[in-house]
C-alpha positions in Angstrom: 68.4 82.3 16.5 67.9 84.7 19.4 69.0 83.5 22.8 66.2 82.1 25.0 65.0 84.5 27.7 64.5 83.1 31.2 62.4 85.1 33.6 63.1 84.3 37.3 60.8 85.8 39.9 61.6 86.1 43.6 65.2 87.1 42.7 65.9 88.1 46.3 64.9 84.7 47.8 67.2 81.7 48.5 66.4 79.9 45.3 66.3 83.2 43.3 69.8 84.0 44.5 71.1 80.5 43.7 69.6 80.8 40.2 71.7 83.9 39.7 74.8 82.0 40.7 74.0 79.2 38.3 73.1 81.6 35.5 76.8 82.5 35.2 77.3 79.0 33.7 74.6 79.5 31.0 75.8 82.4 28.8 73.7 81.0 25.9 70.6 82.3 27.7 69.4 85.8 28.6 68.2 86.0 32.2 65.7 88.5 33.7 65.8 88.4 37.5 62.9 90.3 39.1 62.2 91.1 42.8 58.7 91.9 44.1 59.6 95.6 43.6 60.5 95.0 39.9 57.4 92.8 39.2 54.7 92.3 41.9 53.4 89.0 40.7 50.1 89.5 42.7 49.4 92.5 40.4 47.8 90.9 37.3 48.0 94.1 35.2 51.7 94.4 36.0 52.3 90.8 34.9 50.4 91.3 31.7 52.4 94.5 30.8 55.7 92.7 31.7 55.0 89.8 29.4 53.7 92.1 26.6 56.9 94.2 26.7 59.5 91.3 27.2 59.9 88.2 25.0 59.8 85.4 27.6 60.6 81.8 26.7 60.8 80.3 30.2 59.4 81.6 33.6 60.8 80.1 36.8 58.6 81.2 39.7 60.7 81.3 42.8 58.5 84.0 44.4 56.4 82.9 47.3 54.9 83.9 50.6 56.9 81.7 52.9 56.1 82.9 56.4 54.5 79.6 57.5 53.3 80.7 61.0 52.3 84.3 59.9 50.2 82.8 57.1 47.8 81.5 59.8 46.7 85.2 60.3 47.5 86.5 56.9 45.5 84.1 54.8 44.5 86.5 52.1 48.1 87.6 51.5 49.3 84.0 51.4 46.7 83.0 48.9 47.2 86.2 46.8 50.9 85.4 46.3 51.0 81.6 46.5 47.8 80.9 44.5 46.2 83.7 42.5 49.5 85.1 41.3 50.7 81.6 40.2 47.5 81.3 38.1 48.3 84.7 36.6 51.9 83.8 35.7 50.8 80.4 34.3 48.2 82.1 32.1 50.8 84.7 30.9 53.2 81.9 30.0 50.5 80.0 28.1 49.7 83.1 26.1 53.4 83.7 25.4 54.0 80.1 24.6 56.6 80.1 27.4 57.6 77.2 29.6 56.3 77.7 33.2 58.2 76.1 36.1 56.7 76.7 39.5 58.2 75.8 42.9 55.9 74.2 45.5 56.3 72.4 48.8 56.1 69.2 50.9 53.5 71.1 53.0 50.8 70.1 50.5 50.8 66.8 52.4 49.6 66.2 56.0 52.8 64.3 57.1 51.0 61.2 58.2 52.7 58.9 55.7 55.4 56.3 56.6 57.0 55.9 53.2 58.3 58.7 50.9 55.6 60.7 49.2 55.2 60.1 45.5 53.8 62.9 43.4 50.4 61.3 43.1 49.9 60.7 46.8 46.6 62.3 48.1 47.2 65.9 49.2 45.9 67.2 52.5 47.6 70.4 53.8 47.4 71.1 57.5 48.3 74.8 57.4 47.2 77.9 55.6 50.6 78.1 53.9 50.3 74.5 52.7 46.7 75.2 51.5 47.8 78.3 49.6 50.7 76.4 47.9 48.3 73.6 46.9 45.9 76.1 45.4 48.9 77.5 43.5 49.6 74.1 42.0 46.0 73.7 41.0 45.8 77.2 39.4 49.1 76.6 37.5 47.8 73.4 35.9 44.3 74.9 35.3 45.6 77.9 33.5 48.6 76.1 31.8 48.4 72.3 31.7 52.0 72.3 30.3 53.4 73.6 33.6 56.2 71.9 35.5 55.7 72.0 39.2 58.6 71.1 41.5 57.7 70.3 45.2 60.7 70.7 47.5 61.3 70.5 51.3 63.5 72.0 54.0 65.2 74.5 51.7 68.4 76.2 52.8 71.2 78.1 51.2 74.1 80.4 52.0 71.6 83.2 51.1 68.6 84.4 53.0 67.1 83.1 56.3 67.0 79.4 56.8 67.6 76.6 59.4 71.3 76.2 58.6 72.1 79.9 59.1 69.9 80.1 62.2 71.6 77.1 63.8 75.1 78.4 63.0 74.2 81.7 64.7 72.6 80.1 67.7 75.6 77.7 68.1 77.9 80.8 68.3 75.6 82.5 70.8 74.6 79.7 73.2 76.2 76.8 75.0 73.2 74.5 74.4 70.2 74.5 72.1 67.0 72.4 71.8 65.9 71.0 68.4 62.8 68.9 67.6 63.6 65.2 66.8 60.1 63.9 65.9 59.8 65.5 62.4 61.4 63.6 59.5 62.3 65.0 56.1 64.9 65.7 53.5 66.9 68.9 53.4 67.2 70.7 50.0 70.3 72.8 49.2 68.8 75.5 47.0 72.0 75.5 44.8 71.2 71.8 43.9 67.6 72.7 43.0 68.8 75.6 40.9 71.1 73.3 39.0 68.3 70.8 38.5 66.0 73.5 37.1 68.6 74.6 34.6 69.2 70.9 33.6 65.4 70.7 32.8 65.5 74.0 30.9 68.6 73.0 28.9 67.3 69.5 28.2 65.3 68.5 25.2 62.6 66.9 27.3 60.1 69.2 29.0 57.5 66.7 30.2 54.9 68.7 32.1 53.5 67.6 35.5 54.4 67.5 39.2 57.9 66.5 40.4 59.6 66.1 43.8 63.1 67.4 44.5 65.1 67.2 47.7 68.6 65.9 48.5 69.1 62.2 49.2 68.7 60.9 52.8 66.1 61.0 55.5 66.8 62.9 58.8 65.1 64.7 61.7 65.7 68.4 62.4 67.7 67.3 65.4 70.0 65.1 63.2 70.3 68.1 60.8 71.4 70.3 63.7 73.9 67.8 64.9 75.4 67.6 61.4 75.6 71.4 61.2 77.4 71.3 64.6 79.9 68.7 63.4 80.6 70.3 60.1 81.1 73.7 61.6 83.2 72.3 64.5 80.9 73.9 67.1 81.1 73.0 70.8 77.4 73.8 71.4 75.4 71.0 73.0 72.3 70.0 70.9 69.4 68.5 72.8 66.6 66.6 71.1 63.1 67.6 72.1 59.5 66.6 71.0 57.5 69.0 68.8 55.1 69.4 71.7 57.8 71.3 73.6 58.1 73.8 70.7 54.6 74.8 69.8 54.1 76.9 66.6 51.0 78.7 65.2 51.1 76.5 62.1 51.1 72.8 62.3 54.1 71.1 60.6 54.0 67.7 58.8 55.7 65.1 61.0 56.9 63.2 57.9 58.0 65.2 54.9 60.1 62.7 52.9 59.7 63.1 49.1 60.3 60.3 46.6 62.5 61.9 43.9 62.4 58.9 41.4 60.2 60.7 38.8 62.4 63.8 38.4 65.6 61.7 38.2 64.2 59.3 35.6 62.4 62.0 33.5 65.1 64.6 33.3 68.3 62.6 34.2 68.8 64.9 37.2 71.6 63.9 39.5 70.7 64.5 43.2 73.5 64.8 45.8 73.4 63.3 49.3 72.2 65.9 51.9 75.4 65.8 53.9 77.7 66.5 50.9 75.6 69.5 50.0 75.4 70.8 53.6 79.2 70.6 53.8 79.4 72.8 50.6 77.0 75.3 52.0 78.8 75.6 55.4 82.2 76.0 53.7 80.7 79.0 51.8 79.3 80.5 55.0 82.6 80.1 56.8 
């Protein structure tokens, strides 16, 4: 039997890079990692040609327009990549009889909840980015009802640009920094998410639907920054501030905690505590 071929889009992003690291442990599969230069997913003709010329068994869509604030003024671009392109990939997978796994976000919710969001909680994005990602979920399921959608939050990695790397840089440059303390959520170490995705692919159960994935524990951005300070042995002073003191073009959900029960019970995925994963990432960065 020929080895299964796994196509991973967004190969240069945080999750795409972590998928490349994890791929080394799965020699039984053939991996195709593509960047937007290799395969522009918002070009439907290019996607069709790619699927027609490669035998794809699984497609993991890690590609996304992630500039949350910029999306407010680049709505068309955000929707082209986060919505239309997702529908195109989902349809191509359906035609090829390939499993489609798509990565979404906590930003599909408005952040007004007080208990962790379950997958079936009513969606209500408060930003263009969130709206574009929600439309992507809808298009994935519309074009391919067998899709697996994974919503995640506060993603960081030793690769790319993210909160952890920004904090480490600022803590070296400054004596004190201000971090918002009235937004709650769960950080997600992209390496843990990559492992979970491979657990799903390697498992015998591929139950379609929407799933939440983030590391265990509920914290604020301020608490996240304090942990980064402690684990990196920085002397920088971290001050808590309200979001009102740090205005951004796009509104952020004040509460982004995801309930991960479904993904754990369906796929037997083991999810580490956020601080254990943060420690691993900081060790890599140092």
